[in-house]
C-alpha positions as CSV (number, residue, x, y, z in Angstrom):
1,X,1.8,3.5,-2.1
2,X,3.3,4.8,1.2
3,X,6.4,6.9,1.0
4,X,9.2,7.1,3.6
5,X,9.1,10.9,3.4
6,X,7.7,13.8,1.4
7,X,11.1,13.9,-0.3
8,X,10.8,10.2,-1.4
9,X,7.5,11.0,-2.9
10,X,8.9,14.1,-4.7
11,X,11.8,11.9,-6.1
12,X,9.2,9.5,-7.4
13,X,7.2,12.2,-9.0
14,X,10.3,13.8,-10.6
15,X,11.6,10.5,-11.9
16,X,8.3,9.8,-13.6
17,X,8.1,13.3,-15.0
18,X,11.7,13.1,-16.3
19,X,10.9,9.9,-18.1
20,X,7.6,11.0,-19.5
21,X,8.4,14.6,-20.5
22,X,12.1,14.3,-21.5
23,X,12.9,10.6,-21.9
24,X,15.5,10.8,-19.2
25,X,16.6,7.9,-17.1
26,X,17.3,8.6,-13.4
27,X,19.9,6.3,-11.8
28,X,20.7,6.2,-8.1
29,X,24.2,5.0,-7.3
30,X,26.2,5.1,-4.1
31,X,29.5,6.9,-4.5
32,X,28.7,8.7,-7.7
33,X,28.7,12.4,-8.2
34,X,25.4,13.9,-9.0
35,X,25.4,14.7,-12.7
36,X,23.5,15.1,-15.9
37,X,24.8,13.2,-19.0
38,X,23.1,14.9,-21.9
39,X,24.3,12.6,-24.7
40,X,23.2,9.5,-22.7
41,X,19.9,11.1,-21.5
42,X,20.8,10.0,-17.9
43,X,20.9,11.7,-14.6
44,X,22.9,10.1,-11.9
45,X,22.2,10.9,-8.2
46,X,24.4,9.8,-5.3
47,X,22.3,7.4,-3.3
48,X,24.3,7.9,-0.1
49,X,22.7,11.4,0.5
50,X,19.7,12.0,2.6
51,X,16.3,11.9,0.8
52,X,16.1,15.6,1.1
53,X,19.5,16.2,-0.6
54,X,18.7,13.6,-3.3
55,X,15.5,15.5,-4.1
56,X,17.4,18.8,-4.3
57,X,20.1,17.3,-6.4
58,X,17.6,15.7,-8.7
59,X,15.8,19.1,-9.1
60,X,19.1,20.7,-9.9
61,X,20.2,18.0,-12.5
62,X,16.8,18.3,-14.1
63,X,17.5,22.0,-14.2
64,X,20.6,21.3,-16.3
65,X,18.4,19.3,-18.7
66,X,15.9,22.2,-18.9
67,X,18.8,24.6,-19.7
68,X,19.4,22.5,-22.8
69,X,15.7,22.0,-23.9
70,X,14.3,25.5,-23.4
71,X,14.1,26.7,-27.0
72,X,17.4,25.2,-28.0
73,X,19.3,28.2,-26.8
74,X,22.0,26.3,-24.8
75,X,24.7,26.5,-27.5
76,X,24.0,30.2,-28.0
77,X,23.6,31.3,-24.4
78,X,26.4,29.1,-23.0
79,X,28.7,29.1,-26.1
80,X,31.9,28.7,-24.1
81,X,30.5,25.6,-22.3
82,X,29.3,24.2,-25.6
83,X,32.8,24.7,-27.2
84,X,34.4,23.0,-24.2
85,X,32.1,20.0,-24.4
86,X,32.7,19.7,-28.2
87,X,36.5,19.9,-27.8
88,X,36.7,17.9,-24.5
89,X,38.9,20.6,-23.0
90,X,38.0,23.4,-20.6
91,X,39.4,26.8,-21.6
92,X,41.7,28.4,-19.0
93,X,39.7,31.7,-18.9
94,X,37.7,33.5,-16.3
95,X,35.0,34.0,-18.9
96,X,34.5,30.3,-19.2
97,X,34.4,29.9,-15.4
98,X,31.8,32.7,-15.1
99,X,29.7,31.1,-17.7
100,X,29.9,27.8,-15.9
101,X,28.6,29.5,-12.7
102,X,25.8,31.2,-14.7
103,X,24.7,27.8,-16.1
104,X,24.8,26.2,-12.6
105,X,22.8,29.0,-11.0
106,X,20.2,28.7,-13.9
107,X,20.0,25.0,-13.2
108,X,19.2,25.6,-9.5
109,X,16.6,28.2,-10.5
110,X,15.0,25.8,-13.0
111,X,14.8,23.1,-10.3
112,X,13.0,25.5,-8.0
113,X,10.6,26.5,-10.8
114,X,10.0,22.8,-11.6
115,X,9.1,22.0,-8.0
116,X,6.6,24.8,-8.1
117,X,5.1,23.6,-11.4
118,X,4.7,20.1,-10.1
119,X,3.4,21.3,-6.7
120,X,6.1,19.5,-4.8
121,X,6.1,20.0,-1.1
122,X,9.5,21.2,0.0
123,X,11.1,24.0,2.0
124,X,12.3,26.7,-0.5
125,X,14.6,28.3,2.0
126,X,16.4,25.1,2.7
127,X,16.6,24.4,-1.0
128,X,18.1,27.8,-1.7
129,X,20.6,27.5,1.2
130,X,21.6,24.1,-0.2
131,X,22.0,25.6,-3.7
132,X,23.9,28.5,-2.3
133,X,26.4,26.2,-0.7
134,X,27.1,24.6,-4.0
135,X,27.2,27.8,-5.9
136,X,29.8,29.2,-3.5
137,X,31.9,26.1,-4.2
138,X,31.8,27.0,-7.9
139,X,32.7,30.6,-7.1
140,X,35.7,29.4,-5.0
141,X,36.8,27.2,-8.0
142,X,36.3,30.0,-10.5
143,X,38.4,32.5,-8.5
144,X,41.2,30.0,-8.0
145,X,44.3,30.5,-10.1
146,X,45.0,26.8,-10.3
147,X,43.8,26.1,-13.8
148,X,44.4,22.3,-13.4
149,X,42.0,21.8,-10.5
150,X,38.7,20.4,-11.6
151,X,35.5,22.1,-10.4
152,X,34.3,19.1,-8.4
153,X,37.6,18.6,-6.5
154,X,36.5,21.0,-3.8
């Protein structure tokens, strides 16, 4: 089956891997934020991005899934995030925001490791620059004193 680009091929490989290894459904939807919904076992990717960015976003969202499946340590390692999910409220603390950034960075790293494991062809420097752009947006949010502003409003 011919692919539009190497990134389209990677997306196909990742989608099949997610379904087979983790029973995850990958949905592409225009206008949606990229996100992982752990309870629903769904990853949503904004379909209006370039294929390259969709691939990177999918790697990252799979990285979030991997954070939760690696030895069941999520609740222990990211206890403040777990408590916030359970309560439905984000704590107004810098500790919570730092832990949020930690988990995001780990998700980006997991995505890069996954790409290597699956022998995906992609430019690691471009991936890391793309990841860094997002991580810096989380840093900007975390350092803001406006406790009402959601992280994805940047």
